[in-house]
Backbone bond lengths (Angstrom), bond angles and torsions (degrees), N, CA, C in turn:
res aa  C-N    CA-C-N  psi(-1)  N-CA   C-N-CA  omega(-1)  CA-C   N-CA-C  phi
1 M - - - 1.449 - - 1.524 110.66 -
2 A 1.331 116.11 -34.97 1.462 119.69 177.77 1.530 110.65 -66.15
3 L 1.339 116.46 -38.91 1.457 120.29 177.95 1.521 110.62 -62.92
4 Y 1.336 117.16 -42.28 1.467 120.05 178.26 1.528 110.18 -66.33
5 G 1.322 118.05 -39.10 1.459 120.71 176.18 1.515 112.30 -60.77
6 L 1.344 116.22 -41.25 1.463 120.26 176.44 1.519 110.39 -62.80
7 F 1.343 116.68 -42.61 1.460 120.16 178.41 1.527 110.85 -59.94
8 L 1.339 117.99 -44.74 1.464 120.79 179.33 1.520 111.66 -62.81
9 T 1.335 116.39 -37.22 1.461 120.28 177.80 1.522 110.35 -63.34
10 I 1.312 116.56 -43.83 1.467 120.60 178.59 1.524 110.04 -66.70
11 Q 1.348 116.48 -42.75 1.454 121.08 -177.08 1.525 111.88 -64.46
12 T 1.310 117.38 -37.44 1.461 119.97 -177.16 1.519 112.62 -99.34
13 G 1.314 117.13 -3.05 1.458 120.16 -177.74 1.517 112.99 -114.76
14 S 1.312 115.19 -110.07 1.459 121.12 -169.39 1.526 114.88 -65.03
15 H 1.334 118.47 -28.00 1.464 120.29 -177.26 1.532 112.23 -116.26
16 R 1.307 116.66 31.55 1.460 120.41 -176.73 1.522 112.14 -62.89
17 A 1.312 118.84 -26.46 1.469 121.47 179.89 1.526 112.24 -64.41
18 Y 1.329 117.32 -25.16 1.465 120.28 179.29 1.526 112.05 -67.57
19 F 1.323 117.90 -17.91 1.455 121.70 -174.11 1.526 112.48 -111.05
20 R 1.302 117.39 6.32 1.457 121.61 179.27 1.513 110.54 -100.63
21 I 1.323 114.06 158.98 1.459 119.09 175.62 1.518 107.39 -70.83
22 S 1.325 115.89 126.10 1.455 119.13 -179.49 1.520 109.18 -95.29
23 R 1.337 114.85 118.25 1.456 121.16 176.85 1.518 107.38 -126.80
24 P 1.304 116.45 152.89 1.458 117.90 175.89 1.538 110.28 -57.57
25 A 1.315 115.74 147.21 1.468 121.14 -174.21 1.524 112.04 -58.29
26 E 1.317 117.95 -41.50 1.461 120.82 -178.28 1.528 111.17 -65.20
27 E 1.327 116.70 -40.35 1.461 120.88 178.96 1.525 110.12 -64.94
28 A 1.321 117.73 -41.41 1.463 121.54 179.25 1.526 110.85 -64.67
29 K 1.352 117.50 -41.34 1.459 120.54 178.93 1.524 110.93 -62.95
30 S 1.342 117.59 -44.59 1.461 119.92 -178.83 1.524 110.75 -66.19
31 A 1.326 117.54 -35.39 1.466 120.42 177.74 1.523 110.51 -65.38
32 R 1.336 116.82 -40.56 1.468 119.71 178.57 1.520 110.63 -64.81
33 R 1.338 116.40 -41.54 1.464 118.77 179.53 1.526 110.39 -66.65
34 K 1.321 116.37 -43.25 1.455 120.79 -175.35 1.520 111.63 -66.90
35 W 1.318 117.51 -46.07 1.444 121.28 -174.49 1.527 113.32 -103.36
36 R 1.315 116.61 -3.23 1.459 122.16 -179.39 1.526 110.74 51.39
37 I 1.313 114.89 55.70 1.458 121.04 -178.75 1.524 109.39 -70.17
38 V 1.319 115.09 127.96 1.458 120.74 177.93 1.526 107.07 -119.81
39 H 1.314 115.91 123.43 1.455 120.56 178.48 1.517 109.03 -101.55
40 E 1.318 115.43 110.73 1.454 119.86 177.60 1.519 108.90 -96.76
41 V 1.315 115.66 146.63 1.457 120.89 177.92 1.520 107.80 -97.87
42 Y 1.334 115.63 125.49 1.449 120.47 -179.13 1.520 109.87 -107.51
43 S 1.322 115.60 163.71 1.462 121.38 -175.88 1.525 111.43 -78.42
44 V 1.320 115.07 166.10 1.465 121.23 177.48 1.534 110.87 -62.25
45 P 1.342 120.09 -44.83 1.470 118.70 178.07 1.539 112.60 -58.33
46 Y 1.313 117.55 -35.58 1.458 121.84 177.15 1.523 109.95 -60.66
47 H 1.333 117.04 -45.85 1.462 120.87 -179.44 1.530 111.57 -69.57
48 V 1.326 117.54 -36.19 1.468 120.55 176.98 1.525 109.58 -63.64
49 L 1.336 116.51 -42.20 1.460 120.61 178.33 1.531 110.61 -62.50
50 L 1.327 117.44 -43.47 1.465 120.11 177.94 1.523 111.48 -64.49
51 L 1.329 117.39 -38.56 1.456 120.66 178.38 1.527 110.68 -62.14
52 L 1.326 116.70 -45.77 1.463 120.24 178.34 1.534 110.99 -65.07
53 A 1.333 116.64 -39.05 1.459 120.02 178.26 1.523 111.29 -65.62
54 Y 1.315 117.12 -31.23 1.462 121.41 177.63 1.524 111.19 -77.01
55 M 1.316 116.72 -38.61 1.462 120.31 -176.78 1.528 112.19 -72.70
56 A 1.326 117.82 -33.94 1.468 120.55 -177.08 1.527 112.27 -57.53
57 P 1.350 119.72 -50.48 1.469 117.93 178.46 1.527 112.96 -63.26
58 L 1.328 116.92 -33.77 1.465 118.90 178.73 1.523 111.36 -65.06
59 V 1.315 116.77 -43.72 1.465 120.16 179.77 1.523 109.82 -65.44
60 I 1.333 116.57 -45.36 1.466 120.24 -179.94 1.527 110.46 -63.35
61 L 1.333 116.76 -43.52 1.458 120.71 179.66 1.528 111.38 -63.78
62 S 1.339 116.56 -42.80 1.464 118.32 179.75 1.523 111.40 -66.21
63 L 1.345 117.80 -34.85 1.464 120.00 176.32 1.527 111.33 -68.15
64 Q 1.331 116.27 -40.13 1.465 120.42 178.97 1.526 111.66 -68.19
65 L 1.323 116.56 -35.33 1.465 120.49 -179.71 1.526 112.47 -77.21
66 A 1.317 117.31 -19.57 1.470 120.34 -176.70 1.526 111.23 -61.85
67 V 1.327 117.81 -38.49 1.467 121.02 -177.41 1.533 111.35 -64.98
68 P 1.358 119.59 -54.36 1.467 117.83 179.26 1.528 113.14 -65.71
69 I 1.316 117.25 -32.37 1.466 119.38 178.50 1.525 109.81 -65.88
70 D 1.338 117.01 -46.56 1.469 120.02 178.49 1.525 111.48 -60.98
71 F 1.327 116.72 -41.39 1.462 120.32 179.01 1.533 110.70 -62.73
72 T 1.328 116.80 -46.37 1.464 121.46 -179.75 1.522 111.12 -62.22
73 I 1.309 116.69 -40.71 1.468 120.66 179.18 1.528 110.32 -63.51
74 R 1.345 116.97 -41.46 1.470 120.04 178.31 1.523 111.56 -65.32
75 V 1.346 116.36 -43.34 1.465 120.40 -178.57 1.524 111.32 -65.33
76 L 1.336 116.34 -42.69 1.469 120.36 -177.85 1.526 112.96 -82.50
77 G 1.314 116.73 -12.39 1.459 119.88 -177.48 1.517 112.42 70.81
78 A 1.328 116.57 26.42 1.469 121.62 -179.98 1.531 109.69 -77.30
79 P 1.326 116.91 159.33 1.470 120.24 178.40 1.532 111.46 -63.81
80 V 1.312 116.44 148.36 1.461 122.09 179.46 1.534 111.12 -62.17
81 A 1.324 117.62 -29.97 1.469 121.53 -179.05 1.524 112.16 -61.29
82 V 1.330 118.08 -21.49 1.464 121.26 179.12 1.532 110.05 -63.15
83 A 1.326 117.69 -36.72 1.468 120.72 179.09 1.515 111.05 -61.48
84 G 1.314 116.90 -48.22 1.467 120.23 178.07 1.513 111.60 -61.64
85 F 1.327 116.19 -39.12 1.465 120.46 179.49 1.535 110.84 -63.55
86 L 1.329 117.43 -44.49 1.470 120.54 -178.91 1.526 111.75 -66.04
87 I 1.328 117.62 -41.28 1.470 120.33 177.98 1.526 110.09 -66.41
88 A 1.330 117.01 -40.07 1.466 120.00 177.52 1.524 110.96 -62.81
89 M 1.330 117.29 -37.99 1.470 120.17 177.10 1.520 110.74 -61.17
90 L 1.323 116.62 -41.30 1.460 120.73 179.35 1.528 111.03 -63.07
91 V 1.325 115.53 -46.65 1.464 119.90 -176.33 1.532 111.49 -69.36
92 L 1.329 116.78 -37.41 1.462 120.38 -176.13 1.528 113.78 -90.63
93 A 1.324 118.37 1.06 1.463 121.29 -177.06 1.535 114.10 -56.86
94 P 1.337 120.31 -44.89 1.470 118.19 -178.07 1.531 113.08 -60.52
95 E 1.340 117.26 -46.27 1.457 119.51 179.35 1.525 111.01 -66.38
96 S 1.306 116.40 -40.77 1.463 119.96 -178.55 1.522 110.82 -63.39
97 L 1.323 117.26 -45.04 1.460 120.19 179.73 1.526 111.44 -64.81
98 G 1.325 116.66 -38.93 1.471 119.83 176.73 1.519 111.79 -63.54
99 A 1.323 116.23 -40.68 1.466 120.27 179.15 1.522 111.27 -67.82
100 V 1.335 116.97 -39.53 1.470 119.95 178.08 1.519 110.36 -65.89
101 R 1.326 117.10 -41.97 1.473 119.77 177.86 1.521 110.93 -61.23
102 A 1.323 117.07 -41.11 1.469 120.22 178.64 1.529 110.29 -65.04
103 A 1.326 116.93 -41.14 1.466 120.18 179.58 1.523 110.86 -65.73
104 L 1.333 117.67 -41.26 1.463 120.76 178.66 1.529 111.99 -66.28
105 A 1.333 116.13 -26.26 1.465 120.81 176.33 1.525 111.21 -86.23
106 N 1.338 116.49 11.76 1.464 123.52 179.36 1.530 111.78 62.07
107 D 1.309 115.91 34.50 1.458 122.07 177.21 1.531 107.23 -115.32
108 L 1.343 115.36 67.46 1.456 121.28 -173.01 1.520 112.53 -64.23
109 Q 1.322 117.73 -34.86 1.458 119.74 -179.53 1.521 110.85 -63.05
110 R 1.327 116.62 -43.14 1.462 120.90 178.12 1.531 110.16 -64.66
111 S 1.324 116.58 -39.69 1.458 121.25 178.77 1.527 110.67 -59.40
112 V 1.314 116.68 -47.88 1.472 120.89 179.56 1.530 110.24 -64.02
113 N 1.320 117.60 -39.82 1.462 120.29 -179.68 1.527 111.88 -65.04
114 I 1.332 117.19 -39.00 1.464 120.23 177.56 1.527 109.93 -63.21
115 L 1.323 116.39 -44.84 1.457 119.65 -179.25 1.527 112.04 -67.67
116 L 1.334 116.94 -35.23 1.467 119.09 175.49 1.523 110.92 -62.25
117 G 1.326 116.00 -40.20 1.461 119.81 177.19 1.517 111.64 -61.72
118 S 1.318 116.15 -39.56 1.460 120.41 178.36 1.525 111.10 -65.45
119 V 1.315 116.83 -42.53 1.467 120.69 178.58 1.523 110.08 -64.35
120 L 1.323 116.46 -43.37 1.468 119.14 178.98 1.524 111.57 -62.83
121 A 1.344 116.40 -37.15 1.462 119.18 177.99 1.530 110.15 -64.42
122 T 1.326 116.35 -40.27 1.461 119.51 179.58 1.516 111.11 -65.26
123 I 1.330 115.64 -49.59 1.461 119.68 -177.44 1.524 110.97 -70.80
124 G 1.333 116.36 -42.48 1.455 120.17 -173.19 1.516 114.99 -84.12
125 L 1.344 117.27 -21.09 1.465 118.76 -176.41 1.526 113.54 -122.01
126 T 1.314 117.39 -48.60 1.461 120.04 -173.39 1.516 112.23 -67.17
127 I 1.316 117.26 -51.01 1.464 119.49 -177.29 1.530 111.25 -62.79
128 P 1.344 120.16 -46.36 1.475 118.31 175.40 1.533 113.03 -60.85
129 A 1.344 117.42 -35.36 1.468 119.98 178.77 1.522 110.57 -65.50
130 V 1.331 117.58 -42.84 1.468 121.01 178.87 1.522 110.11 -64.57
131 L 1.325 117.52 -43.29 1.465 120.52 179.21 1.529 111.18 -64.47
132 T 1.323 117.37 -39.79 1.467 121.41 178.00 1.527 110.12 -64.04
133 F 1.335 116.23 -44.74 1.466 120.08 177.59 1.526 110.31 -59.87
134 G 1.327 116.56 -42.61 1.460 120.32 178.58 1.520 112.20 -60.50
135 L 1.335 116.42 -41.62 1.466 120.05 178.25 1.521 111.32 -66.01
136 L 1.337 117.00 -44.95 1.460 120.98 -178.52 1.528 111.62 -67.07
137 A 1.326 117.06 -36.43 1.463 121.25 -179.14 1.524 111.87 -88.25
138 R 1.327 116.36 -0.08 1.469 122.25 -178.23 1.531 111.99 55.73
139 K 1.343 114.05 42.61 1.468 121.61 177.92 1.521 108.33 -108.78
140 T 1.312 115.88 148.90 1.456 120.53 177.01 1.518 108.80 -85.92
141 I 1.308 116.91 124.46 1.457 122.66 178.19 1.525 107.30 -109.64
142 I 1.319 115.81 124.66 1.464 120.80 179.88 1.514 108.33 -111.34
143 L 1.314 116.69 118.99 1.456 122.03 178.76 1.528 111.17 -107.43
144 G 1.303 117.43 19.87 1.462 121.64 -176.97 1.516 112.42 -71.82
145 L 1.315 115.54 156.59 1.462 122.21 178.37 1.513 109.10 -120.21
146 D 1.330 115.41 144.39 1.461 118.49 174.03 1.537 108.75 -80.21
147 P 1.326 119.21 172.12 1.472 121.17 -175.63 1.537 114.17 -58.58
148 V 1.327 117.74 -37.19 1.473 119.83 179.67 1.524 110.11 -65.29
149 D 1.335 116.58 -47.10 1.463 120.23 179.47 1.530 111.48 -65.64
150 T 1.311 117.67 -34.99 1.464 121.01 176.72 1.523 110.57 -63.23
151 T 1.343 116.70 -41.34 1.463 120.61 178.01 1.525 110.94 -64.48
152 L 1.341 116.71 -45.22 1.467 119.73 178.57 1.528 111.37 -63.37
153 L 1.319 116.99 -40.13 1.459 120.20 178.15 1.526 110.52 -63.51
154 S 1.321 116.79 -43.24 1.474 120.47 178.94 1.525 110.92 -61.95
155 L 1.333 116.83 -45.02 1.468 120.14 177.56 1.528 111.20 -61.09
156 T 1.322 115.77 -41.87 1.459 119.74 179.41 1.524 111.39 -63.43
157 L 1.331 117.01 -41.67 1.467 120.13 179.71 1.528 111.35 -65.81
158 V 1.330 116.71 -41.15 1.471 119.47 178.29 1.520 110.02 -64.66
159 L 1.320 117.13 -45.96 1.463 120.78 179.25 1.526 111.24 -63.28
160 S 1.332 116.77 -40.60 1.467 119.91 178.59 1.518 111.13 -64.53
161 T 1.324 117.25 -37.97 1.465 120.53 177.02 1.528 110.15 -62.09
162 M 1.324 115.98 -42.52 1.471 119.57 177.79 1.529 110.88 -64.29
163 T 1.332 116.39 -41.78 1.463 120.83 -177.85 1.524 111.37 -66.30
164 F 1.315 116.87 -46.82 1.446 120.06 -172.14 1.523 113.72 -87.14
165 S 1.315 117.73 -10.15 1.464 118.98 177.03 1.521 111.40 -85.80
166 S 1.324 117.19 -16.26 1.470 119.10 176.67 1.527 108.55 -82.63
167 S 1.318 115.99 158.76 1.461 119.51 -176.22 1.520 112.27 -75.41
168 R 1.328 117.90 -23.63 1.464 121.79 -179.31 1.532 109.54 -134.66
169 T 1.312 115.62 154.54 1.457 119.95 174.20 1.520 109.30 -94.32
170 N 1.337 116.30 163.23 1.462 119.29 174.89 1.516 109.65 -147.20
171 A 1.329 115.31 169.90 1.464 120.76 -174.72 1.528 112.26 -67.97
172 L 1.316 117.99 -30.81 1.466 120.18 -179.19 1.529 111.10 -63.94
173 L 1.322 116.78 -45.67 1.462 119.47 178.08 1.531 110.83 -63.23
174 G 1.316 116.11 -38.35 1.462 119.46 176.60 1.513 111.80 -63.43
175 A 1.334 116.93 -39.13 1.464 120.94 178.85 1.530 110.62 -64.75
176 V 1.320 117.49 -37.59 1.467 120.15 178.82 1.534 109.96 -68.04
177 H 1.334 117.09 -38.47 1.470 119.87 174.98 1.527 110.24 -60.68
178 L 1.336 117.20 -43.61 1.458 120.38 178.36 1.527 111.55 -63.06
179 L 1.324 116.52 -38.25 1.458 120.67 178.07 1.535 110.80 -61.12
180 L 1.315 116.53 -43.90 1.471 119.77 176.91 1.528 111.40 -62.94
181 F 1.325 116.14 -38.62 1.463 120.10 178.61 1.530 110.64 -63.80
182 F 1.330 117.32 -44.25 1.467 120.41 178.55 1.526 111.02 -65.72
183 A 1.323 117.01 -34.72 1.469 119.81 175.42 1.527 109.72 -62.79
184 Y 1.328 117.22 -41.17 1.464 121.59 177.26 1.524 110.28 -59.94
185 L 1.345 116.35 -46.40 1.465 119.79 179.84 1.524 111.59 -60.96
186 L 1.321 116.83 -44.20 1.464 120.18 179.58 1.529 111.29 -63.77
187 L 1.328 116.21 -39.31 1.458 119.45 -178.62 1.527 113.22 -71.74
188 I 1.342 117.44 -21.58 1.469 119.90 174.01 1.530 108.91 -60.64
189 F 1.327 116.72 -43.22 1.459 120.76 -175.87 1.525 112.18 -85.45
190 Q 1.319 117.27 -18.42 1.455 120.99 -178.97 1.519 111.22 -71.83
191 R 1.331 116.99 -32.39 1.469 120.67 -176.69 1.490 113.35 -84.57
């Protein structure tokens, strides 16, 4: 949680430009004149309220979708991991779409930064929340990985280290990340 807090401080403070849409200065000025864009600064409680208001429909929607997804998986005989994958797609859709839009606008650095924020939120917030819920509900939570998933995770960590240790990102590294993702998808159905 401290790591995610540090990320938010960087994102909203000293390095906020890394997370904004980069447009040429003249284009931004004409857009402001044309549409009279006014940027108001709101308080932290306002943003916390909006975050909770945004999360509530996602949680409710994912709970409502769990029943038909589980039924479909049972009927089709699909792997149980497909359910987790589909719910994760729903929850991560806003960040993923923002990152894809940034990449399509040739703003790869912003794309990587958005995805890093999403990963930090998952590691720094979701996993501790699930573990806390498990403790409070007296349920056993297993976060173990089988050998195939351990290998994919190791490859992903090595590739991510290579990607993020360089000063710039490029399309080749992104393609290798996509290849690992497709391998993960194929291996869900292989088991």
